[in-house]
Every structure is written in C-alpha cells, then in structure tokens.
C-alpha positions as CSV (number, residue, x, y, z in Angstrom):
1,M,8.7,-28.4,0.7
2,R,5.0,-28.5,-0.3
3,D,4.0,-29.5,-3.8
4,Y,2.8,-26.0,-4.7
5,Q,6.2,-24.6,-3.7
6,K,7.9,-26.8,-6.2
7,E,5.2,-25.9,-8.8
8,A,5.9,-22.2,-8.3
9,K,9.5,-22.6,-9.3
10,G,8.7,-24.0,-12.7
11,L,5.7,-21.7,-13.4
12,I,7.5,-18.4,-14.1
13,E,10.8,-17.0,-15.2
14,G,10.6,-14.3,-12.5
15,K,12.2,-14.8,-9.1
16,V,10.7,-17.3,-6.6
17,L,11.7,-17.3,-2.9
18,F,10.8,-19.7,-0.2
19,D,10.3,-18.8,3.5
20,A,11.1,-15.2,2.6
21,P,11.1,-13.0,5.8
22,M,8.3,-10.4,5.2
23,K,10.1,-7.8,7.3
24,K,12.3,-7.3,4.3
25,Y,9.3,-6.5,2.2
26,T,7.1,-4.3,4.5
27,S,7.7,-0.7,5.4
28,L,7.2,-1.5,9.1
29,K,10.0,-4.1,9.0
30,V,8.0,-6.7,10.8
31,G,6.5,-10.1,9.8
32,G,7.3,-13.7,9.6
33,P,8.1,-15.7,6.5
34,A,6.1,-15.9,3.3
35,E,5.9,-19.6,2.4
36,C,6.4,-18.7,-1.2
37,L,7.1,-15.3,-2.7
38,L,6.8,-14.9,-6.4
39,F,7.9,-12.0,-8.7
40,P,6.2,-12.4,-12.1
41,K,8.0,-10.5,-14.9
42,N,4.9,-9.4,-16.7
43,M,1.1,-9.7,-17.0
44,K,1.3,-13.0,-18.8
45,E,3.3,-14.6,-15.9
46,L,0.9,-13.0,-13.4
47,R,-2.0,-14.6,-15.2
48,K,-0.3,-18.0,-15.1
49,V,0.2,-17.6,-11.3
50,I,-3.4,-16.6,-10.7
51,L,-4.9,-19.4,-12.7
52,H,-2.7,-22.0,-11.2
53,A,-3.4,-20.8,-7.7
54,R,-7.2,-20.8,-8.3
55,K,-7.1,-24.2,-9.8
56,K,-5.1,-25.7,-6.9
57,N,-6.8,-23.7,-4.2
58,I,-3.5,-22.2,-3.1
59,P,-4.0,-19.1,-0.8
60,L,-3.0,-16.0,-2.7
61,F,-1.9,-12.5,-1.5
62,I,-0.9,-9.7,-3.8
63,L,1.9,-7.5,-2.4
64,G,2.8,-4.0,-3.4
65,K,5.6,-2.2,-1.5
66,G,4.3,-3.5,1.8
67,T,3.0,-0.1,3.1
68,N,-0.2,0.1,5.1
69,L,0.4,-3.5,5.9
70,I,1.2,-5.5,9.0
71,V,2.3,-9.2,8.5
72,R,1.9,-11.3,11.6
73,D,4.9,-12.9,13.2
74,R,4.0,-16.4,12.0
75,G,4.1,-15.3,8.4
76,I,1.9,-16.0,5.4
77,S,1.0,-19.4,4.0
78,G,0.5,-20.0,0.3
79,W,1.7,-17.7,-2.4
80,V,2.6,-14.0,-2.0
81,V,2.8,-12.3,-5.3
82,S,4.9,-9.1,-5.7
83,L,4.4,-6.9,-8.8
84,T,7.2,-4.5,-7.9
85,Q,10.0,-6.1,-10.0
86,G,8.3,-7.0,-13.3
87,M,5.2,-4.8,-13.6
88,K,6.4,-1.2,-13.1
89,R,6.4,0.4,-16.5
90,I,5.0,3.9,-17.3
91,R,3.8,5.0,-20.7
92,M,2.8,8.5,-21.8
93,D,-0.1,9.2,-24.1
94,G,-0.6,12.9,-24.6
95,E,-1.7,14.3,-21.2
96,C,-2.3,10.9,-19.8
97,L,0.1,8.5,-18.0
98,E,-0.4,4.7,-18.0
99,A,1.3,3.1,-15.0
100,E,1.5,-0.6,-14.1
101,A,0.5,-1.6,-10.6
102,G,4.0,-2.4,-9.4
103,C,5.3,1.1,-10.2
104,S,6.0,3.2,-7.1
105,L,4.0,6.4,-6.6
106,Q,7.4,8.1,-6.2
107,Q,8.4,6.9,-9.7
108,L,5.1,8.0,-11.2
109,V,5.4,11.5,-9.7
110,Q,9.0,11.9,-10.8
111,F,8.0,10.8,-14.4
112,S,5.2,13.3,-14.4
113,I,7.6,16.1,-13.4
114,Q,10.0,15.2,-16.2
115,K,7.1,15.3,-18.7
116,G,5.7,18.6,-17.4
117,L,2.4,17.0,-16.3
118,A,0.6,18.4,-13.2
119,G,-1.8,16.8,-10.8
120,L,0.2,14.1,-8.9
121,E,2.3,16.4,-6.8
122,S,0.6,15.6,-3.5
123,F,1.4,11.9,-3.9
124,F,5.1,12.6,-3.7
125,G,6.4,10.9,-0.6
126,I,3.6,8.3,-0.2
127,P,5.7,5.1,-0.1
128,G,3.3,2.8,-2.0
129,T,2.7,1.5,-5.4
130,V,0.1,2.5,-8.1
131,G,-1.8,-0.7,-7.4
132,G,-1.8,-0.2,-3.6
133,G,-2.6,3.5,-4.0
134,L,-5.6,2.8,-6.1
135,A,-6.8,-0.1,-3.9
136,M,-7.0,2.2,-0.9
137,N,-7.8,5.4,-2.7
138,A,-4.6,7.0,-1.3
139,G,-4.5,10.7,-0.8
140,A,-2.8,13.6,0.8
141,W,-3.3,17.4,1.1
142,G,-6.8,17.2,-0.2
143,V,-6.2,15.1,-3.4
144,E,-7.1,11.4,-3.7
145,M,-6.5,8.8,-6.4
146,K,-10.2,9.1,-7.5
147,D,-9.5,12.8,-8.4
148,V,-6.7,11.9,-11.0
149,I,-7.6,8.5,-12.3
150,H,-9.2,8.1,-15.7
151,S,-9.5,4.3,-15.8
152,V,-8.2,1.1,-14.2
153,T,-7.2,-2.2,-15.9
154,L,-8.1,-5.2,-13.8
155,M,-7.6,-9.0,-13.9
156,K,-10.6,-11.1,-12.9
157,E,-10.2,-14.5,-11.1
158,D,-10.5,-16.4,-14.4
159,G,-7.6,-14.4,-15.9
160,E,-9.9,-12.1,-18.1
161,V,-8.5,-8.6,-18.3
162,V,-11.1,-5.8,-18.2
163,E,-10.9,-2.0,-18.1
164,R,-13.2,0.1,-15.9
165,P,-13.6,3.9,-16.5
166,R,-13.7,6.2,-13.5
167,S,-17.5,6.4,-13.7
168,K,-17.8,2.7,-13.1
169,L,-15.4,2.6,-10.1
170,R,-16.7,2.9,-6.5
171,F,-14.2,5.0,-4.6
172,S,-14.8,6.0,-1.0
173,Y,-12.6,7.3,1.8
174,R,-9.4,5.1,1.7
175,N,-11.1,2.4,-0.3
176,L,-11.9,1.2,-3.8
177,T,-14.6,-1.4,-3.8
178,L,-13.8,-4.3,-6.0
179,P,-14.4,-8.1,-5.9
180,S,-11.8,-9.6,-3.5
181,T,-10.4,-11.9,-6.2
182,W,-9.8,-9.1,-8.8
183,I,-6.3,-7.7,-9.2
184,I,-5.3,-4.1,-10.3
185,L,-3.0,-4.2,-13.2
186,K,-2.7,-0.6,-14.4
187,G,-3.9,2.9,-13.8
188,F,-4.5,5.5,-16.5
189,F,-4.1,9.0,-15.1
190,H,-5.5,12.1,-16.8
191,L,-3.3,15.1,-16.0
192,E,-2.7,18.6,-17.2
193,R,0.2,20.4,-18.8
194,G,2.1,22.6,-16.5
195,R,5.4,24.5,-16.0
196,R,8.0,22.1,-14.6
197,E,9.4,24.8,-12.2
198,E,5.9,25.3,-10.7
199,I,5.3,21.5,-10.4
200,L,8.6,21.1,-8.7
201,E,7.8,23.9,-6.3
202,R,4.6,22.3,-5.3
203,V,6.3,18.9,-4.8
204,K,9.0,20.6,-2.7
205,S,6.3,22.3,-0.6
206,F,4.4,19.0,0.0
207,S,7.7,17.2,0.8
208,E,8.6,19.8,3.4
209,M,5.2,19.5,5.1
210,R,5.5,15.8,5.2
211,K,9.0,16.1,6.9
212,K,7.6,18.4,9.5
213,T,4.6,16.4,10.4
214,Q,5.5,12.7,9.9
215,P,8.2,10.4,11.6
216,L,10.2,9.7,8.5
217,D,13.3,8.6,10.4
218,Y,11.8,5.3,11.5
219,P,10.0,2.4,9.8
220,S,6.2,2.8,9.9
221,A,3.1,1.7,7.9
222,G,1.8,5.2,7.5
223,S,-1.5,6.2,9.1
224,I,-2.7,3.4,11.3
225,F,-6.4,4.6,11.5
226,K,-8.8,6.3,9.2
227,N,-9.9,9.7,10.3
228,P,-13.3,9.4,11.9
229,K,-16.1,12.0,11.2
230,E,-15.3,13.6,14.6
231,G,-11.9,14.7,13.5
232,P,-8.3,13.5,12.8
233,A,-7.5,10.2,14.5
234,G,-4.1,11.5,15.7
235,K,-5.9,14.3,17.7
236,W,-7.9,11.8,19.7
237,I,-4.9,9.5,20.3
238,D,-3.0,12.5,21.6
239,E,-5.9,13.6,23.8
240,V,-6.1,10.3,25.6
241,G,-2.4,10.6,26.4
242,L,-0.9,7.9,24.2
243,K,1.4,10.0,22.0
244,G,4.9,8.6,22.7
245,F,3.5,5.5,24.4
246,S,5.4,2.3,23.6
247,M,5.1,-1.4,24.0
248,G,8.4,-3.2,23.6
249,Q,10.0,-1.7,20.4
250,A,6.8,-0.4,19.0
251,M,5.9,3.2,19.7
252,I,3.2,5.7,18.9
253,S,5.1,8.5,17.3
254,D,5.7,11.7,19.3
255,R,5.6,13.6,16.1
256,H,2.3,12.3,14.7
257,A,0.1,10.2,17.0
258,N,-1.6,8.3,14.1
259,F,1.8,6.7,13.2
260,I,3.3,3.7,15.0
261,I,7.0,3.4,14.5
262,N,9.4,0.5,14.8
263,L,12.3,1.5,17.1
264,G,14.5,-1.3,15.7
265,K,13.3,-4.7,16.7
266,A,9.6,-4.5,17.1
267,T,7.4,-7.5,16.5
268,A,4.0,-7.6,14.8
269,E,2.5,-8.7,18.1
270,E,3.8,-5.6,19.9
271,I,2.4,-3.4,17.2
272,L,-1.0,-5.1,17.2
273,N,-1.1,-4.9,21.0
274,L,-0.4,-1.2,20.8
275,I,-3.2,-0.7,18.1
276,E,-5.7,-2.5,20.4
277,Q,-4.7,-0.4,23.3
278,V,-5.3,2.8,21.2
279,E,-8.7,1.5,20.1
280,R,-9.7,0.7,23.6
281,R,-8.6,3.9,25.2
282,V,-10.1,6.2,22.5
283,Y,-13.4,4.4,22.7
284,E,-13.5,4.3,26.5
285,E,-12.5,8.0,27.0
286,K,-13.9,9.6,23.9
287,G,-16.7,7.3,22.7
288,I,-15.1,7.1,19.3
289,S,-14.5,3.8,17.4
290,L,-11.4,4.1,15.3
291,E,-11.3,2.1,12.1
292,R,-8.0,0.7,11.0
293,E,-6.5,1.9,7.7
294,V,-3.7,-0.7,7.9
295,K,-4.4,-4.2,6.6
296,V,-3.3,-7.1,8.9
297,V,-2.5,-10.4,7.2
298,G,-0.8,-13.7,8.1
299,E,-1.2,-16.7,10.4
300,P,-2.8,-15.7,13.8
C-alpha cells in the first residue's frame, strides 16, 4: 500500500476504498481498479482532499455517476473522488433550486416536479449528476444546462470557493470551459412556476421518446460522439453499415448507432477498439471526423 493510500484513510470521515473496481461505478460497467476511491461527506472534507492531493502531487480525478466515461482496463492511479454520497443536497429558494454536484439529475428533476417548478423536464432520464451535467453542458430535446443555470459554485485548486454567474461562464456544445483544476460544487437553477400535472405530462413524454430511441436495457455511456455540423453522428455511423456491429461483448446499438452497449462482459479495450473503428470508417467513407463526447481515463 502506497503512503498516500494510508493518508487517505485518516483524512476524511467519509468512506475510502482501495483497488475499487471501476466497473461498479461507471454506467458502461467496464474499467479496472481505482487505486484509491474517496467519498467525502461534505465540502469541508472535499477541500481537505483537494489540498492534500495538490500538496503531495497525488493524481486526482473527480467522479460523478460515471456516465459519459470509459475507464481503461488497467484502472486509475492516484485518488478518485466521488461526490455522489456526501454532496447531493438540494435546497429551494423561491423559484430557484440549489443542487450540489453529487446530486443526480434524476433527483433534481423529481424535486422540481414536487415543488411545481418547470424547466428541467428534458433532463429526466439523463443518468448523470449535476456536476457532470454542468461540466459537459448536458442537454436533450433542445434544452441544455446553459439554458437553465443561473450560477455555479466552484472550488479552485487552492481550496478557494468562488461563484460564477451564467454571464461569466463559457458554455458551448457539450462543454463548459473551466480551468482543469477547478471543481464544480453546486449549480443554482432559475426555473418557473408551473402546474404539476403539466410538468409531469412533459416528463412522461420525454421519457417515452427516450425509451423508443435509446438502448436502455443494456449498460452504455450515452452518446459516444458529439453531433458534427453535417448532421447526427448516429446517422453517419448507420450509413457506413456499422449499426449492430460488435467486437467481443461491445456492440454498436441497433436501436441508436451513437450508443455502444455492453452485452455483459465487455472490456474497455473492446469498446475503445470499436470507437476507433467507427472513427476510421466514417472518415474514410464520409470524410467526417467524429469528435468523442465520452471521456477516456486510466492507465494506457
């Protein structure tokens, strides 16, 4: 056991795991072990973890619900920090909701329904966290995070906590530009009053569309590629004949070609090989360079 593994145990009251298999913590159900997986209970504990890691030059990776993420088979060295157990509170302030980064988007939408607040319906079914959703400017059915966020609370690498209003945040398609060492702590969402029955009806409609168009019966990471300016990525993958194509236990969904599903025992290597095959074929046959939406981490 490395020294910094021992140090992690005494640093926080939250749970600390060693050699934790990342396939348990990613939506694709692949990935080797995290050398050290920490679950800080609150912002104070997170700050202690961040400062200690920076001081000791310990590699650090912030984990949400593990969606839009592929962890390589050899795992992740250093500290992986999950915010999903201790930092998931939601607070209401008039027509605004303040949600911590570890709160799931599902929780947030359900809370907004209970309170009769409209604006988040299209995010129902996106299997990520508030922090992850903001970091990638998640969106569905024409609505993105940038459209509903009022401000974001962030922690800088020195532990300082700052708040940035929407006007000072640089959102783009599937991205929020921030310094790589900054961590999203909270999102403050400005919503509108609405009739609960109408909000529920919209949620139900979006949920039905998702069921019809996405492979929800198998583990996946969501969309693998961003949609290029030439049109939906799934369209081009389908046109080059790769819909339903598989490598080992990894398969391009026959329901939505921009999804790769795990048929049961897929490895990260199989999935990455499949991604590379898609990139190569679409470029060779259509002249289109697909940009990945998923993040790949871990030891090569």
